[in-house]
N, CA, C and O atoms as a MOPAC input file, in Angstrom:
PM7 MOZYME 1SCF
protein

 N    -31.52700 1    22.99100 1   -20.20900 1
 C    -31.13100 1    23.89300 1   -21.25700 1
 C    -29.85400 1    24.62300 1   -20.82500 1
 O    -29.76600 1    25.10900 1   -19.69800 1
 N    -28.88700 1    24.69500 1   -21.70600 1
 C    -27.63300 1    25.38200 1   -21.44400 1
 C    -27.76600 1    26.85300 1   -21.81100 1
 O    -28.28500 1    27.19900 1   -22.87200 1
 N    -27.29300 1    27.70500 1   -20.92700 1
 C    -27.31800 1    29.13600 1   -21.19800 1
 C    -26.06900 1    29.50100 1   -21.98600 1
 O    -24.95800 1    29.40100 1   -21.46500 1
 N    -26.23600 1    29.91800 1   -23.21500 1
 C    -25.10100 1    30.28200 1   -24.05800 1
 C    -25.04600 1    31.78300 1   -24.33200 1
 O    -24.33800 1    32.22600 1   -25.23700 1
 N    -25.78400 1    32.55700 1   -23.55900 1
 C    -25.80100 1    34.00500 1   -23.76800 1
 C    -24.43400 1    34.61300 1   -23.46600 1
 O    -23.72000 1    34.15100 1   -22.57500 1
 N    -24.08500 1    35.64100 1   -24.20900 1
 C    -22.87300 1    36.41200 1   -23.94300 1
 C    -23.25800 1    37.88200 1   -23.84700 1
 O    -24.32100 1    38.28600 1   -24.32000 1
 N    -22.40300 1    38.66800 1   -23.24000 1
 C    -22.67000 1    40.07900 1   -22.98200 1
 C    -21.67200 1    40.91400 1   -23.77400 1
 O    -20.46400 1    40.70000 1   -23.67200 1
 N    -22.16700 1    41.86000 1   -24.55800 1
 C    -21.29100 1    42.71700 1   -25.35300 1
 C    -21.80300 1    44.14800 1   -25.31400 1
 O    -22.98600 1    44.39900 1   -25.54800 1
 N    -20.92800 1    45.06700 1   -25.02300 1
 C    -21.28200 1    46.49000 1   -25.00800 1
 C    -21.11300 1    47.07300 1   -26.40400 1
 O    -20.45600 1    46.48700 1   -27.26400 1
 N    -21.72100 1    48.24300 1   -26.61200 1
 C    -21.49400 1    48.98300 1   -27.85400 1
 C    -21.28000 1    50.45200 1   -27.52100 1
 O    -21.82300 1    50.96700 1   -26.54400 1
 N    -20.48200 1    51.11600 1   -28.34700 1
 C    -20.11100 1    52.50900 1   -28.11900 1
 C    -20.23100 1    53.30000 1   -29.40900 1
 O    -19.81600 1    52.83600 1   -30.47100 1
 N    -20.79500 1    54.48700 1   -29.31600 1
 C    -20.81100 1    55.41800 1   -30.43300 1
 C    -19.69800 1    56.43600 1   -30.24000 1
 O    -19.72200 1    57.21000 1   -29.28300 1
 N    -18.72600 1    56.44000 1   -31.14200 1
 C    -17.62000 1    57.39500 1   -31.08800 1
 C    -17.79700 1    58.44100 1   -32.17800 1
 O    -18.15900 1    58.10800 1   -33.30700 1
 N    -17.54600 1    59.69000 1   -31.85100 1
 C    -17.65800 1    60.76200 1   -32.84500 1
 C    -16.63400 1    60.57400 1   -33.95600 1
 O    -16.91800 1    60.87000 1   -35.11700 1
 N    -15.44600 1    60.08500 1   -33.61300 1
 C    -14.41400 1    59.76900 1   -34.60300 1
 C    -14.04700 1    58.30100 1   -34.42300 1
 O    -13.01400 1    57.97400 1   -33.84000 1
 N    -14.89700 1    57.43100 1   -34.92800 1
 C    -14.71200 1    55.98700 1   -34.72200 1
 C    -13.42200 1    55.45200 1   -35.33700 1
 O    -12.76800 1    54.62600 1   -34.70000 1
 N    -13.01100 1    55.87500 1   -36.54900 1
 C    -11.74400 1    55.35700 1   -37.07000 1
 C    -10.56100 1    55.67000 1   -36.14100 1
 O     -9.71100 1    54.81100 1   -35.90700 1
 N    -10.51000 1    56.89400 1   -35.61700 1
 C     -9.43400 1    57.24000 1   -34.67700 1
 C     -9.57000 1    56.46300 1   -33.37400 1
 O     -8.56700 1    56.05600 1   -32.78800 1
 N    -10.79700 1    56.25500 1   -32.91900 1
 C    -11.02100 1    55.49000 1   -31.68700 1
 C    -10.51000 1    54.06400 1   -31.83100 1
 O     -9.87700 1    53.54000 1   -30.91500 1
 N    -10.77400 1    53.42900 1   -32.96900 1
 C    -10.27000 1    52.06700 1   -33.19400 1
 C     -8.75600 1    52.02800 1   -33.05000 1
 O     -8.22200 1    51.19100 1   -32.32000 1
 N     -8.06100 1    52.92600 1   -33.73900 1
 C     -6.59800 1    52.93300 1   -33.69500 1
 C     -6.10600 1    53.22300 1   -32.27800 1
 O     -5.13300 1    52.62100 1   -31.82600 1
 N     -6.77700 1    54.15100 1   -31.57100 1
 C     -6.36100 1    54.49200 1   -30.21400 1
 C     -6.56400 1    53.31000 1   -29.27100 1
 O     -5.68200 1    53.01300 1   -28.46500 1
 N     -7.69500 1    52.63700 1   -29.35400 1
 C     -7.97300 1    51.49100 1   -28.48300 1
 C     -6.99400 1    50.34900 1   -28.73800 1
 O     -6.62800 1    49.62700 1   -27.81100 1
 N     -6.57100 1    50.18200 1   -29.98600 1
 C     -5.54400 1    49.18000 1   -30.29000 1
 C     -4.23000 1    49.54900 1   -29.60300 1
 O     -3.59900 1    48.71300 1   -28.95700 1
 N     -3.83000 1    50.80400 1   -29.74900 1
 C     -2.55200 1    51.27000 1   -29.20100 1
 C     -2.56600 1    51.33600 1   -27.67600 1
 O     -1.63500 1    50.86300 1   -27.02400 1
 N     -3.61000 1    51.91500 1   -27.11200 1
 C     -3.64100 1    52.17500 1   -25.67000 1
 C     -3.90500 1    50.93200 1   -24.83700 1
 O     -3.30600 1    50.75600 1   -23.77600 1
 N     -4.80300 1    50.06400 1   -25.31100 1
 C     -5.22300 1    48.91500 1   -24.51200 1
 C     -4.80000 1    47.57100 1   -25.09900 1
 O     -4.93800 1    46.54400 1   -24.43400 1
 N     -4.29600 1    47.55500 1   -26.31400 1
 C     -3.92300 1    46.29700 1   -26.94800 1
 C     -5.10300 1    45.52800 1   -27.50300 1
 O     -4.99000 1    44.33000 1   -27.76300 1
 N     -6.25000 1    46.20100 1   -27.69400 1
 C     -7.42000 1    45.53900 1   -28.26900 1
 C     -7.15800 1    45.21300 1   -29.73400 1
 O     -6.37200 1    45.88600 1   -30.40000 1
 N     -7.82200 1    44.18100 1   -30.22400 1
 C     -7.69300 1    43.74200 1   -31.61600 1
 C     -8.98300 1    44.06000 1   -32.36600 1
 O    -10.07300 1    43.70400 1   -31.91800 1
 N     -8.85300 1    44.72500 1   -33.50100 1
 C    -10.01200 1    44.96300 1   -34.35600 1
 C    -10.27200 1    43.69100 1   -35.15000 1
 O     -9.40800 1    43.24000 1   -35.90100 1
 N    -11.45700 1    43.11000 1   -34.98900 1
 C    -11.79500 1    41.86600 1   -35.68400 1
 C    -12.75800 1    42.09000 1   -36.84300 1
 O    -12.91500 1    41.21400 1   -37.69400 1
 N    -13.40300 1    43.25000 1   -36.88500 1
 C    -14.27700 1    43.59600 1   -38.00400 1
 C    -14.34400 1    45.11400 1   -38.09600 1
 O    -14.44900 1    45.80600 1   -37.08300 1
 N    -14.28100 1    45.62300 1   -39.32200 1
 C    -14.38500 1    47.06500 1   -39.54000 1
 C    -15.11900 1    47.30100 1   -40.85200 1
 O    -14.59500 1    47.00300 1   -41.92500 1
 N    -16.33100 1    47.83600 1   -40.76500 1
 C    -17.14900 1    48.10900 1   -41.94900 1
 C    -17.29600 1    49.62300 1   -42.06800 1
 O    -17.99100 1    50.24200 1   -41.26200 1
 N    -16.64300 1    50.22900 1   -43.07200 1
 C    -16.74200 1    51.68000 1   -43.20900 1
 C    -18.11600 1    52.11000 1   -43.71200 1
 O    -18.82700 1    51.34700 1   -44.36800 1
 N    -18.47200 1    53.35700 1   -43.38600 1
 C    -19.68300 1    53.92500 1   -43.97300 1
 C    -19.27400 1    54.77700 1   -45.18000 1
 O    -18.09000 1    54.84100 1   -45.51100 1
 N    -20.21300 1    55.41400 1   -45.82400 1
 C    -19.90100 1    56.18000 1   -47.03300 1
 C    -19.48600 1    57.62300 1   -46.74000 1
 O    -19.38200 1    58.43800 1   -47.65600 1
 N    -19.24800 1    57.93700 1   -45.46000 1
 C    -18.85700 1    59.29500 1   -45.07100 1
 C    -17.48000 1    59.33300 1   -44.41200 1
 O    -17.10100 1    60.34900 1   -43.83000 1
 N    -16.73400 1    58.24000 1   -44.50000 1
 C    -15.41800 1    58.18600 1   -43.87700 1
 C    -15.43200 1    57.71300 1   -42.44200 1
 O    -14.39500 1    57.70100 1   -41.78000 1
 N    -16.59800 1    57.32400 1   -41.95300 1
 C    -16.71600 1    56.82000 1   -40.58700 1
 C    -16.79900 1    55.30500 1   -40.56500 1
 O    -16.37300 1    54.63100 1   -41.50300 1
 N    -17.34700 1    54.78700 1   -39.49400 1
 C    -17.48700 1    53.34600 1   -39.29700 1
 C    -18.96400 1    53.02500 1   -39.11600 1
 O    -19.61800 1    53.55500 1   -38.21800 1
 N    -19.48000 1    52.16100 1   -39.96900 1
 C    -20.85600 1    51.69200 1   -39.83100 1
 C    -20.95400 1    50.69200 1   -38.68100 1
 O    -21.88900 1    50.73400 1   -37.88100 1
 N    -19.96100 1    49.78300 1   -38.61400 1
 C    -19.94100 1    48.74200 1   -37.58400 1
 C    -18.51200 1    48.24100 1   -37.47000 1
 O    -17.87000 1    47.93800 1   -38.47600 1
 N    -18.01800 1    48.15400 1   -36.24400 1
 C    -16.70300 1    47.57300 1   -35.99100 1
 C    -16.79200 1    46.73300 1   -34.73200 1
 O    -17.62200 1    46.97900 1   -33.85700 1
 N    -15.92600 1    45.74000 1   -34.65700 1
 C    -15.85900 1    44.87300 1   -33.48500 1
 C    -14.41700 1    44.78500 1   -33.02000 1
 O    -13.48900 1    44.69700 1   -33.82400 1
 N    -14.24600 1    44.81000 1   -31.69500 1
 C    -12.92400 1    44.69100 1   -31.09300 1
 C    -12.97700 1    43.61900 1   -30.01900 1
 O    -14.03300 1    43.31000 1   -29.46600 1
 N    -11.79300 1    43.05700 1   -29.73900 1
 C    -11.74000 1    42.06400 1   -28.67000 1
 C    -10.39600 1    42.10600 1   -27.96900 1
 O     -9.39800 1    42.60300 1   -28.49300 1
 N    -10.41600 1    41.56300 1   -26.75900 1
 C     -9.21800 1    41.35000 1   -25.95900 1
 C     -9.53400 1    40.14800 1   -25.09500 1
 O    -10.35700 1    40.24100 1   -24.18400 1
 N     -8.89600 1    39.02100 1   -25.36300 1
 C     -9.23500 1    37.80100 1   -24.63100 1
 C    -10.71000 1    37.50500 1   -24.77800 1
 O    -11.21100 1    37.39300 1   -25.89700 1
 N    -11.42100 1    37.37600 1   -23.65700 1
 C    -12.84900 1    37.08000 1   -23.68700 1
 C    -13.73900 1    38.30700 1   -23.75800 1
 O    -14.96300 1    38.17800 1   -23.74000 1
 N    -13.14600 1    39.50800 1   -23.84000 1
 C    -13.91900 1    40.74600 1   -23.91100 1
 C    -14.11100 1    41.11700 1   -25.37400 1
 O    -13.14700 1    41.18000 1   -26.13700 1
 N    -15.35700 1    41.36200 1   -25.76500 1
 C    -15.63400 1    41.81800 1   -27.12900 1
 C    -16.71500 1    42.88500 1   -27.07700 1
 O    -17.62500 1    42.81800 1   -26.25000 1
 N    -16.61200 1    43.86700 1   -27.96100 1
 C    -17.60900 1    44.93000 1   -28.02300 1
 C    -17.66300 1    45.48600 1   -29.43500 1
 O    -16.79300 1    45.21300 1   -30.26200 1
 N    -18.69200 1    46.26500 1   -29.69300 1
 C    -18.84600 1    46.88700 1   -31.00400 1
 C    -18.78900 1    48.40100 1   -30.85600 1
 O    -19.03900 1    48.95000 1   -29.78300 1
 N    -18.45600 1    49.05800 1   -31.95600 1
 C    -18.49900 1    50.51000 1   -31.97300 1
 C    -18.87000 1    51.00300 1   -33.35700 1
 O    -18.78600 1    50.26700 1   -34.34000 1
 N    -19.27800 1    52.25500 1   -33.41600 1
 C    -19.73800 1    52.85000 1   -34.66600 1
 C    -19.51100 1    54.35300 1   -34.59700 1
 O    -19.23800 1    54.89900 1   -33.52800 1
 N    -19.62500 1    55.01500 1   -35.73900 1
 C    -19.52500 1    56.46600 1   -35.76600 1
 C    -20.82300 1    57.07300 1   -35.26000 1
 O    -21.90700 1    56.76000 1   -35.75100 1
 N    -20.69200 1    57.93700 1   -34.27900 1
 C    -21.82000 1    58.63800 1   -33.66200 1
 C    -22.14600 1    59.86600 1   -34.51000 1
 O    -21.59500 1    60.94400 1   -34.28700 1
 N    -23.02900 1    59.69900 1   -35.46700 1
 C    -23.38100 1    60.80000 1   -36.37100 1
 C    -24.35900 1    61.78700 1   -35.75500 1
 O    -24.44100 1    62.92700 1   -36.21100 1
 N    -25.10100 1    61.38200 1   -34.73200 1
 C    -26.11700 1    62.27300 1   -34.15100 1
 C    -25.60600 1    63.02500 1   -32.92200 1
 O    -26.34500 1    63.79900 1   -32.31400 1
 N    -24.35100 1    62.79700 1   -32.56000 1
 C    -23.73000 1    63.50700 1   -31.44200 1
 C    -24.48300 1    63.29400 1   -30.13000 1
 O    -24.95000 1    64.24500 1   -29.50300 1
 N    -24.59000 1    62.02600 1   -29.72800 1
 C    -25.21900 1    61.71200 1   -28.44800 1
 C    -24.56100 1    62.49800 1   -27.32500 1
 O    -23.35900 1    62.76100 1   -27.36300 1
 N    -25.34700 1    62.87100 1   -26.33300 1
 C    -24.79500 1    63.54700 1   -25.16300 1
 C    -23.86200 1    62.60200 1   -24.42500 1
 O    -24.10900 1    61.39800 1   -24.35500 1
 N    -22.80800 1    63.14700 1   -23.88400 1
 C    -21.88600 1    62.38000 1   -23.06200 1
 C    -22.24300 1    62.64000 1   -21.60100 1
 O    -22.63300 1    63.75300 1   -21.24800 1
 N    -22.11200 1    61.61800 1   -20.74900 1
 C    -22.41500 1    61.82300 1   -19.33300 1
 C    -21.41300 1    62.78100 1   -18.69300 1
 O    -20.27000 1    62.89400 1   -19.13800 1
 N    -21.84900 1    63.45100 1   -17.66900 1
 C    -21.01100 1    64.39400 1   -16.93800 1
 C    -20.37000 1    63.68900 1   -15.75100 1
 O    -21.03000 1    62.94600 1   -15.02400 1
 N    -19.08600 1    63.92900 1   -15.56600 1
 C    -18.39400 1    63.35100 1   -14.42000 1
 C    -18.85900 1    64.05100 1   -13.15800 1
 O    -18.88000 1    65.28000 1   -13.08300 1
 N    -19.23100 1    63.25300 1   -12.16800 1
 C    -19.62000 1    63.75600 1   -10.85300 1
 C    -18.69500 1    63.08300 1    -9.85600 1
 O    -18.76000 1    61.86900 1    -9.66100 1
 N    -17.84800 1    63.85700 1    -9.23600 1
 C    -16.83100 1    63.24900 1    -8.39200 1
 C    -15.77300 1    62.62300 1    -9.28300 1
 O    -15.22000 1    63.28800 1   -10.15900 1
 N    -15.49100 1    61.34600 1    -9.06200 1
 C    -14.42800 1    60.71300 1    -9.83300 1
 C    -14.93600 1    59.74800 1   -10.89800 1
 O    -14.17800 1    58.89300 1   -11.35700 1
 N    -16.20300 1    59.86200 1   -11.30300 1
 C    -16.70300 1    58.94200 1   -12.31900 1
 C    -17.91900 1    59.52900 1   -13.02600 1
 O    -18.57200 1    60.43900 1   -12.51600 1
 N    -18.21000 1    58.99200 1   -14.21100 1
 C    -19.44300 1    59.35800 1   -14.91400 1
 C    -20.56400 1    58.38900 1   -14.55700 1
 O    -21.70800 1    58.58300 1   -14.96900 1
 N    -20.24300 1    57.35000 1   -13.79400 1
 C    -21.27100 1    56.43900 1   -13.30200 1
 C    -21.44100 1    55.15600 1   -14.08400 1
 O    -22.18600 1    54.27100 1   -13.66200 1
 N    -20.76700 1    55.03500 1   -15.21400 1
 C    -20.81600 1    53.77900 1   -15.96700 1
 C    -19.62600 1    53.71500 1   -16.91600 1
 O    -19.01700 1    54.73500 1   -17.23800 1
 N    -19.31100 1    52.52300 1   -17.35000 1
 C    -18.18200 1    52.32200 1   -18.25000 1
 C    -17.96500 1    50.84100 1   -18.45800 1
 O    -18.81100 1    50.02400 1   -18.09100 1
 N    -16.84800 1    50.49500 1   -19.04000 1
 C    -16.50400 1    49.10900 1   -19.33300 1
 C    -15.50000 1    48.62800 1   -18.28600 1
 O    -14.60500 1    49.37400 1   -17.88700 1
 N    -15.65400 1    47.37100 1   -17.84300 1
 C    -14.73200 1    46.76500 1   -16.88800 1
 C    -14.09200 1    45.56000 1   -17.56000 1
 O    -14.78600 1    44.71900 1   -18.13200 1
 N    -12.75900 1    45.47900 1   -17.48800 1
 C    -12.00600 1    44.36800 1   -18.06400 1
 C    -11.23200 1    43.70700 1   -16.93200 1
 O    -10.48500 1    44.37400 1   -16.21600 1
 N    -11.40900 1    42.38500 1   -16.76700 1
 C    -10.74100 1    41.64300 1   -15.69700 1
 C     -9.43400 1    41.03500 1   -16.20000 1
 O     -9.39000 1    40.40500 1   -17.25600 1
 N     -8.38400 1    41.23600 1   -15.43000 1
 C     -7.07600 1    40.65800 1   -15.70600 1
 C     -6.74000 1    39.64600 1   -14.61900 1
 O     -7.39300 1    39.59600 1   -13.57700 1
 N     -5.71300 1    38.84100 1   -14.87700 1
 C     -5.30000 1    37.82500 1   -13.91800 1
 C     -4.38800 1    38.37100 1   -12.82300 1
 O     -4.41600 1    37.88300 1   -11.69300 1
 N     -3.57900 1    39.38000 1   -13.14900 1
 C     -2.56600 1    39.82800 1   -12.19200 1
 C     -2.54200 1    41.34900 1   -12.04100 1
 O     -3.01600 1    42.09000 1   -12.90300 1
 N     -1.98000 1    41.78300 1   -10.92400 1
 C     -1.78000 1    43.21100 1   -10.69900 1
 C     -0.80700 1    43.79500 1   -11.71800 1
 O     -0.95300 1    44.94600 1   -12.12900 1
 N      0.18700 1    43.00200 1   -12.12700 1
 C      1.14300 1    43.48000 1   -13.12800 1
 C      0.44900 1    43.83700 1   -14.43600 1
 O      0.82500 1    44.80900 1   -15.09100 1
 N     -0.56500 1    43.05600 1   -14.82500 1
 C     -1.30200 1    43.36800 1   -16.05200 1
 C     -2.07400 1    44.67800 1   -15.90900 1
 O     -2.14000 1    45.46900 1   -16.85000 1
 N     -2.65200 1    44.90500 1   -14.74000 1
 C     -3.36500 1    46.16300 1   -14.48400 1
 C     -2.38300 1    47.32800 1   -14.57500 1
 O     -2.67000 1    48.33600 1   -15.22000 1
 N     -1.22500 1    47.19100 1   -13.92800 1
 C     -0.21100 1    48.24800 1   -13.97200 1
 C      0.24700 1    48.51900 1   -15.40500 1
 O      0.41600 1    49.67200 1   -15.79900 1
 N      0.44500 1    47.45700 1   -16.17800 1
 C      0.93500 1    47.60800 1   -17.55400 1
 C     -0.07500 1    48.31900 1   -18.44300 1
 O      0.29900 1    49.21100 1   -19.20400 1
 N     -1.34600 1    47.94200 1   -18.36400 1
 C     -2.34200 1    48.60200 1   -19.21700 1
 C     -2.51500 1    50.05500 1   -18.79700 1
 O     -2.74100 1    50.91300 1   -19.65000 1
 N     -2.41700 1    50.35100 1   -17.51300 1
 C     -2.50000 1    51.73700 1   -17.04600 1
 C     -1.35100 1    52.56100 1   -17.63600 1
 O     -1.56500 1    53.66800 1   -18.13100 1
 N     -0.14000 1    52.02000 1   -17.58200 1
 C      1.02700 1    52.73600 1   -18.10700 1
 C      0.89900 1    52.96300 1   -19.61200 1
 O      1.16700 1    54.06000 1   -20.10100 1
 N      0.49300 1    51.93800 1   -20.33700 1
 C      0.34100 1    52.05900 1   -21.78900 1
 C     -0.75800 1    53.04500 1   -22.14600 1
 O     -0.58600 1    53.87500 1   -23.03900 1
 N     -1.88400 1    52.95800 1   -21.45400 1
 C     -3.02500 1    53.82700 1   -21.75500 1
 C     -2.70800 1    55.29300 1   -21.46200 1
 O     -2.99900 1    56.16400 1   -22.28200 1
 N     -2.11800 1    55.56900 1   -20.30800 1
 C     -1.82300 1    56.96600 1   -19.98400 1
 C     -0.72800 1    57.51200 1   -20.89800 1
 O     -0.74300 1    58.69700 1   -21.23000 1
 N      0.22100 1    56.66900 1   -21.31200 1
 C      1.23900 1    57.11200 1   -22.27100 1
 C      0.60800 1    57.45700 1   -23.62100 1
 O      1.11700 1    58.30700 1   -24.35000 1
 N     -0.50600 1    56.78900 1   -23.94800 1
 C     -1.21400 1    57.05000 1   -25.21100 1
 C     -2.18800 1    58.22100 1   -25.09500 1
 O     -2.85700 1    58.56700 1   -26.06900 1
 N     -2.27200 1    58.83300 1   -23.91400 1
 C     -3.11500 1    60.00900 1   -23.74800 1
 C     -4.39900 1    59.80700 1   -22.97500 1
 O     -5.21700 1    60.72300 1   -22.89700 1
 N     -4.60100 1    58.62000 1   -22.39600 1
 C     -5.79500 1    58.40800 1   -21.57500 1
 C     -5.73400 1    59.30800 1   -20.34600 1
 O     -4.66000 1    59.55600 1   -19.79900 1
 N     -6.88700 1    59.78800 1   -19.92200 1
 C     -6.97000 1    60.56700 1   -18.68700 1
 C     -7.04400 1    59.60400 1   -17.50800 1
 O     -7.88200 1    58.70300 1   -17.49500 1
 N     -6.18900 1    59.78300 1   -16.53700 1
 C     -6.21200 1    58.94100 1   -15.34200 1
 C     -7.39000 1    59.33800 1   -14.46300 1
 O     -7.52200 1    60.49900 1   -14.07900 1
 N     -8.24000 1    58.37300 1   -14.14900 1
 C     -9.34500 1    58.58400 1   -13.21500 1
 C     -8.94400 1    58.02500 1   -11.85700 1
 O     -9.05700 1    58.71100 1   -10.84100 1
 N     -8.47200 1    56.77200 1   -11.84000 1
 C     -7.90400 1    56.16200 1   -10.63200 1
 C     -6.56600 1    55.55600 1   -11.01400 1
 O     -6.49400 1    54.76200 1   -11.95200 1
 N     -5.51200 1    55.91200 1   -10.30900 1
 C     -4.24300 1    55.21600 1   -10.48800 1
 C     -4.42200 1    53.80200 1    -9.93800 1
 O     -5.34100 1    53.56900 1    -9.15300 1
 N     -3.57000 1    52.85300 1   -10.32800 1
 C     -3.72300 1    51.50100 1    -9.79300 1
 C     -3.75000 1    51.51400 1    -8.26600 1
 O     -2.90600 1    52.12400 1    -7.60900 1
 N     -4.75100 1    50.81800 1    -7.72900 1
 C     -4.97300 1    50.82000 1    -6.27900 1
 C     -5.68900 1    49.54200 1    -5.87200 1
 O     -6.30900 1    48.86700 1    -6.69400 1
 N     -5.59100 1    49.22800 1    -4.59100 1
 C     -6.35000 1    48.12600 1    -4.01900 1
 C     -7.61900 1    48.72200 1    -3.42400 1
 O     -7.55200 1    49.54100 1    -2.50900 1
 N     -8.77100 1    48.31600 1    -3.93900 1
 C    -10.04100 1    48.87200 1    -3.45600 1
 C    -10.34300 1    48.36500 1    -2.05100 1
 O     -9.70500 1    47.44000 1    -1.54800 1
 N    -11.33500 1    48.99900 1    -1.43500 1
 C    -11.74300 1    48.62300 1    -0.08300 1
 C    -12.22800 1    47.18100 1    -0.02300 1
 O    -12.16100 1    46.55500 1     1.03500 1
 N    -12.70700 1    46.65000 1    -1.12500 1
 C    -13.24600 1    45.29300 1    -1.14000 1
 C    -12.31600 1    44.29000 1    -1.81600 1
 O    -12.73100 1    43.17600 1    -2.13600 1
 N    -11.04300 1    44.68400 1    -2.03800 1
 C    -10.02800 1    43.72900 1    -2.44800 1
 C     -9.73400 1    43.62000 1    -3.92700 1
 O     -8.99100 1    42.72300 1    -4.32800 1
 N    -10.27800 1    44.48700 1    -4.75400 1
 C    -10.00200 1    44.44800 1    -6.18900 1
 C     -8.84900 1    45.39300 1    -6.49800 1
 O     -8.92100 1    46.58200 1    -6.18600 1
 N     -7.78300 1    44.87100 1    -7.11200 1
 C     -6.71000 1    45.73900 1    -7.58300 1
 C     -7.16000 1    46.29000 1    -8.92300 1
 O     -7.44200 1    45.52100 1    -9.84200 1
 N     -7.23300 1    47.62200 1    -9.05200 1
 C     -7.88000 1    48.21400 1   -10.21800 1
 C     -7.26100 1    49.55800 1   -10.58000 1
 O     -6.53300 1    50.17100 1    -9.79900 1
 N     -7.57700 1    49.98400 1   -11.78700 1
 C     -7.29400 1    51.34000 1   -12.23400 1
 C     -8.43500 1    51.75100 1   -13.15700 1
 O     -9.17700 1    50.90600 1   -13.65600 1
 N     -8.56600 1    53.03900 1   -13.37600 1
 C     -9.59800 1    53.52100 1   -14.30100 1
 C     -9.02900 1    54.67700 1   -15.10400 1
 O     -8.37200 1    55.56600 1   -14.56300 1
 N     -9.29400 1    54.65000 1   -16.40800 1
 C     -8.89100 1    55.73400 1   -17.29900 1
 C    -10.07100 1    56.12000 1   -18.17800 1
 O    -11.00600 1    55.34200 1   -18.36400 1
 N    -10.01100 1    57.32900 1   -18.71200 1
 C    -11.00200 1    57.78000 1   -19.68300 1
 C    -10.30700 1    57.92000 1   -21.03100 1
 O     -9.21600 1    58.48200 1   -21.12400 1
 N    -10.95000 1    57.40500 1   -22.07000 1
 C    -10.37600 1    57.51000 1   -23.40900 1
 C    -10.59400 1    58.92500 1   -23.95900 1
 O    -11.26100 1    59.73400 1   -23.31400 1
 N    -10.04400 1    59.23700 1   -25.13500 1
 C    -10.14700 1    60.61000 1   -25.65200 1
 C    -11.57300 1    61.13700 1   -25.83200 1
 O    -11.76700 1    62.35200 1   -25.87600 1
 N    -12.57100 1    60.26300 1   -25.93800 1
 C    -13.95200 1    60.73800 1   -26.06700 1
 C    -14.72400 1    60.65500 1   -24.75000 1
 O    -15.93300 1    60.88500 1   -24.72200 1
 N    -14.02100 1    60.32600 1   -23.65400 1
 C    -14.62700 1    60.37100 1   -22.33300 1
 C    -15.19600 1    59.06900 1   -21.80700 1
 O    -15.69500 1    59.03400 1   -20.68200 1
 N    -15.13600 1    57.98900 1   -22.59000 1
 C    -15.61600 1    56.70600 1   -22.06900 1
 C    -14.64600 1    56.20200 1   -21.00600 1
 O    -13.42900 1    56.29500 1   -21.16600 1
 N    -15.19800 1    55.67000 1   -19.92600 1
 C    -14.37400 1    55.16600 1   -18.83300 1
 C    -14.12300 1    53.66700 1   -18.98600 1
 O    -15.02900 1    52.89200 1   -19.29100 1
 N    -12.87500 1    53.29000 1   -18.76800 1
 C    -12.42700 1    51.90300 1   -18.83700 1
 C    -11.76000 1    51.56800 1   -17.51400 1
 O    -10.78700 1    52.21100 1   -17.11800 1
 N    -12.28700 1    50.55700 1   -16.83100 1
 C    -11.70400 1    50.09900 1   -15.57700 1
 C    -11.07400 1    48.73800 1   -15.83000 1
 O    -11.66500 1    47.87800 1   -16.48300 1
 N     -9.87100 1    48.55300 1   -15.30700 1
 C     -9.15100 1    47.28600 1   -15.41400 1
 C     -8.86600 1    46.82200 1   -14.00100 1
 O     -8.37600 1    47.59700 1   -13.18000 1
 N     -9.16900 1    45.56200 1   -13.70500 1
 C     -8.98100 1    45.06700 1   -12.35200 1
 C     -8.73600 1    43.57700 1   -12.32100 1
 O     -8.77000 1    42.90300 1   -13.35000 1
 N     -8.48600 1    43.06600 1   -11.11600 1
 C     -8.18900 1    41.64400 1   -10.94800 1
 C     -9.38900 1    40.82600 1   -10.49300 1
 O     -9.34200 1    39.59600 1   -10.52800 1
 N    -10.45600 1    41.48000 1   -10.07000 1
 C    -11.65800 1    40.73500 1    -9.68400 1
 C    -12.46900 1    40.40100 1   -10.93200 1
 O    -12.59600 1    41.22700 1   -11.83500 1
 N    -13.01200 1    39.19700 1   -10.97900 1
 C    -13.85800 1    38.77300 1   -12.09400 1
 C    -15.30500 1    38.75000 1   -11.62700 1
 O    -15.69500 1    37.85300 1   -10.88000 1
 N    -16.10800 1    39.72300 1   -12.05400 1
 C    -17.51500 1    39.74600 1   -11.64700 1
 C    -18.20400 1    38.42000 1   -11.96700 1
 O    -17.98800 1    37.82400 1   -13.02200 1
 N    -19.02600 1    37.98300 1   -11.04100 1
 C    -19.73500 1    36.72000 1   -11.21200 1
 C    -18.98000 1    35.51700 1   -10.68000 1
 O    -19.53200 1    34.42100 1   -10.59800 1
 N    -17.71700 1    35.71600 1   -10.31800 1
 C    -16.90200 1    34.63800 1    -9.76100 1
 C    -16.74900 1    34.87000 1    -8.26100 1
 O    -16.82600 1    36.00900 1    -7.80100 1
 N    -16.53500 1    33.80700 1    -7.49700 1
 C    -16.32300 1    33.99500 1    -6.06000 1
 C    -15.10500 1    34.87900 1    -5.79600 1
 O    -14.10800 1    34.81300 1    -6.51500 1
 N    -15.19900 1    35.68800 1    -4.78000 1
 C    -14.07300 1    36.53800 1    -4.39600 1
 C    -12.91400 1    35.66500 1    -3.93400 1
 O    -13.12100 1    34.62200 1    -3.31500 1
 N    -11.69300 1    36.09800 1    -4.23900 1
 C    -10.50400 1    35.33100 1    -3.86200 1
 C     -9.73500 1    35.97900 1    -2.71900 1
 O     -8.61600 1    35.56200 1    -2.42300 1
 N    -10.30000 1    36.97500 1    -2.08000 1
 C     -9.59400 1    37.63400 1    -0.98200 1
 C    -10.15700 1    37.24200 1     0.34400 1
 O     -9.67900 1    37.70600 1     1.37900 1

């Protein structure tokens, strides 16, 4: 039997329409589906970048946001790129669009070139050159 499962995250944004536009501008993500709700928010939206896809919606119940302890909230989205230049470019674009810098581009202790930013609603996005699940290349 072939395993055809895929992994997709979902996010509740308090201002989902603004989040969609910001994620397009800051990270170059593409909105592939956008279903509005009857209150000016988003019932369901989908975004992608290469092989990364996720969904988002308007957070009407105001879920609690995690608290940063040290330099992270402890979870977030990771996007793998092919080159360090791509990591540097997305960091520059994201911070120019107002992302909070969590980690400037750096080489980690275990060989991953990475950066981390927080979007306007506090979700953490890490971009790096290591591809989880693949053999290390260092």
